[in-house]
GUTORLUM-635232 format. One record per residue (C-alpha): residue number from 1; x, y, z. Coordinates in Angstrom, 2 decimals, always signed. Layout:
N
+-----+---------+---------+---------+
| num |      px |      py |      pz |
+-----+---------+---------+---------+
| NUM |       X |       Y |       Z |
...
+-----+---------+---------+---------+
This chain:
117
+-----+---------+---------+---------+
| num |      px |      py |      pz |
+-----+---------+---------+---------+
|   1 |  +37.33 |   -7.05 |  +40.75 |
|   2 |  +38.55 |   -4.22 |  +38.56 |
|   3 |  +36.62 |   -2.93 |  +35.60 |
|   4 |  +38.57 |   -0.93 |  +33.14 |
|   5 |  +37.34 |   +1.14 |  +30.28 |
|   6 |  +38.83 |   -1.21 |  +27.71 |
|   7 |  +36.17 |   -3.89 |  +28.29 |
|   8 |  +33.20 |   -3.36 |  +26.02 |
|   9 |  +29.82 |   -3.16 |  +27.70 |
|  10 |  +27.42 |   -5.65 |  +26.14 |
|  11 |  +24.20 |   -4.21 |  +24.75 |
|  12 |  +21.14 |   -4.82 |  +26.90 |
|  13 |  +19.36 |   -8.07 |  +26.15 |
|  14 |  +16.49 |   -7.62 |  +23.73 |
|  15 |  +13.62 |  -10.05 |  +24.19 |
|  16 |  +12.42 |  -11.83 |  +21.11 |
|  17 |   +8.90 |  -10.97 |  +19.98 |
|  18 |   +6.31 |  -13.24 |  +21.52 |
|  19 |   +4.64 |  -15.66 |  +19.09 |
|  20 |   +0.96 |  -14.84 |  +19.04 |
|  21 |   +0.01 |  -18.26 |  +17.73 |
|  22 |   -3.24 |  -19.31 |  +16.16 |
|  23 |   -4.72 |  -21.10 |  +19.17 |
|  24 |   -6.49 |  -19.24 |  +21.98 |
|  25 |   -4.72 |  -18.91 |  +25.31 |
|  26 |   -7.54 |  -18.08 |  +27.70 |
|  27 |   -9.92 |  -20.77 |  +28.97 |
|  28 |  -13.06 |  -18.91 |  +27.92 |
|  29 |  -11.74 |  -18.67 |  +24.36 |
|  30 |  -10.43 |  -22.22 |  +24.24 |
|  31 |  -13.56 |  -24.08 |  +25.30 |
|  32 |  -16.34 |  -22.12 |  +23.66 |
|  33 |  -18.61 |  -25.17 |  +23.75 |
|  34 |  -18.92 |  -24.73 |  +27.53 |
|  35 |  -21.32 |  -21.86 |  +26.78 |
|  36 |  -23.48 |  -23.38 |  +24.05 |
|  37 |  -26.04 |  -20.56 |  +24.14 |
|  38 |  -23.32 |  -18.10 |  +23.17 |
|  39 |  -21.52 |  -20.27 |  +20.59 |
|  40 |  -24.07 |  -22.68 |  +19.05 |
|  41 |  -22.06 |  -23.00 |  +15.83 |
|  42 |  -19.01 |  -24.24 |  +17.77 |
|  43 |  -21.07 |  -26.87 |  +19.57 |
|  44 |  -22.63 |  -27.98 |  +16.28 |
|  45 |  -19.16 |  -28.29 |  +14.74 |
|  46 |  -17.88 |  -30.41 |  +17.65 |
|  47 |  -20.95 |  -32.68 |  +17.53 |
|  48 |  -20.74 |  -33.01 |  +13.73 |
|  49 |  -17.16 |  -34.24 |  +14.06 |
|  50 |  -18.36 |  -37.03 |  +16.37 |
|  51 |  -16.82 |  -35.57 |  +19.51 |
|  52 |  -18.34 |  -34.59 |  +22.84 |
|  53 |  -18.38 |  -30.87 |  +23.70 |
|  54 |  -16.24 |  -29.90 |  +26.70 |
|  55 |  -18.14 |  -29.95 |  +29.96 |
|  56 |  -20.91 |  -32.18 |  +28.66 |
|  57 |  -21.63 |  -35.88 |  +28.60 |
|  58 |  -23.21 |  -38.10 |  +26.00 |
|  59 |  -24.14 |  -41.58 |  +27.20 |
|  60 |  -23.11 |  -44.41 |  +24.89 |
|  61 |  -24.64 |  -47.83 |  +24.24 |
|  62 |  -27.91 |  -46.91 |  +25.97 |
|  63 |  -30.04 |  -49.19 |  +23.77 |
|  64 |  -27.70 |  -52.14 |  +24.30 |
|  65 |  -27.70 |  -51.66 |  +28.08 |
|  66 |  -31.49 |  -51.41 |  +28.23 |
|  67 |  -31.76 |  -54.54 |  +26.08 |
|  68 |  -29.42 |  -56.46 |  +28.39 |
|  69 |  -31.05 |  -55.30 |  +31.65 |
|  70 |  -34.67 |  -55.32 |  +30.42 |
|  71 |  -35.99 |  -53.09 |  +33.24 |
|  72 |  -39.71 |  -53.50 |  +33.93 |
|  73 |  -42.20 |  -51.08 |  +35.54 |
|  74 |  -42.28 |  -51.35 |  +39.32 |
|  75 |  -38.78 |  -52.82 |  +39.67 |
|  76 |  -35.91 |  -51.51 |  +41.76 |
|  77 |  -32.66 |  -50.78 |  +39.91 |
|  78 |  -29.27 |  -49.30 |  +40.79 |
|  79 |  -26.96 |  -47.24 |  +38.60 |
|  80 |  -23.56 |  -47.42 |  +40.30 |
|  81 |  -21.89 |  -45.15 |  +37.75 |
|  82 |  -24.46 |  -42.37 |  +37.85 |
|  83 |  -22.24 |  -39.65 |  +36.43 |
|  84 |  -24.42 |  -37.10 |  +34.64 |
|  85 |  -27.45 |  -39.41 |  +34.62 |
|  86 |  -27.66 |  -40.30 |  +30.92 |
|  87 |  -28.29 |  -44.01 |  +31.45 |
|  88 |  -30.23 |  -43.39 |  +34.66 |
|  89 |  -32.72 |  -41.18 |  +32.84 |
|  90 |  -33.54 |  -43.98 |  +30.40 |
|  91 |  -33.61 |  -46.63 |  +33.12 |
|  92 |  -35.99 |  -44.59 |  +35.24 |
|  93 |  -38.33 |  -44.06 |  +32.30 |
|  94 |  -38.57 |  -47.86 |  +31.89 |
|  95 |  -39.07 |  -48.44 |  +35.64 |
|  96 |  -42.10 |  -46.16 |  +35.86 |
|  97 |  -44.79 |  -46.35 |  +37.12 |
|  98 |  -43.91 |  -47.42 |  +40.62 |
|  99 |  -40.26 |  -48.31 |  +40.06 |
| 100 |  -37.30 |  -46.86 |  +41.90 |
| 101 |  -33.76 |  -46.10 |  +40.84 |
| 102 |  -30.83 |  -45.78 |  +43.22 |
| 103 |  -27.96 |  -43.75 |  +41.79 |
| 104 |  -24.40 |  -43.96 |  +43.13 |
| 105 |  -21.10 |  -42.54 |  +41.93 |
| 106 |  -17.65 |  -42.47 |  +43.52 |
| 107 |  -16.29 |  -39.75 |  +41.24 |
| 108 |  -16.16 |  -36.45 |  +43.18 |
| 109 |  -16.09 |  -34.45 |  +39.92 |
| 110 |  -19.68 |  -35.40 |  +39.12 |
| 111 |  -21.01 |  -35.62 |  +42.63 |
| 112 |  -24.35 |  -33.86 |  +42.63 |
| 113 |  -24.34 |  -33.34 |  +38.85 |
| 114 |  -27.79 |  -34.86 |  +38.12 |
| 115 |  -30.72 |  -32.96 |  +39.49 |
| 116 |  -33.83 |  -34.49 |  +40.95 |
| 117 |  -37.18 |  -33.22 |  +39.86 |
+-----+---------+---------+---------+
């Protein structure tokens, strides 16, 4: 292939300026509610809008479930969707004194999430 001097050389490609955007790019900036002690106003804003902060869990329909199950002290109960233990905590409170709660969960993301004390 022959190049002669009559062919113009194109100018080098100039990249367009990167759009900075208004939304954060990094994970620690995007999900501030994952560190509630550092950003309490963000967590309050998320909760006020009726949403659940990232990385947390709010159990729903707890009163309705307790009404339907009617757990009594001393009984044995099983929570097969243990998750973060929101319903289990309320069930266990109703089963005491002397009751036992067995907690199971197949979701590996929450495996070991609740702590025993």
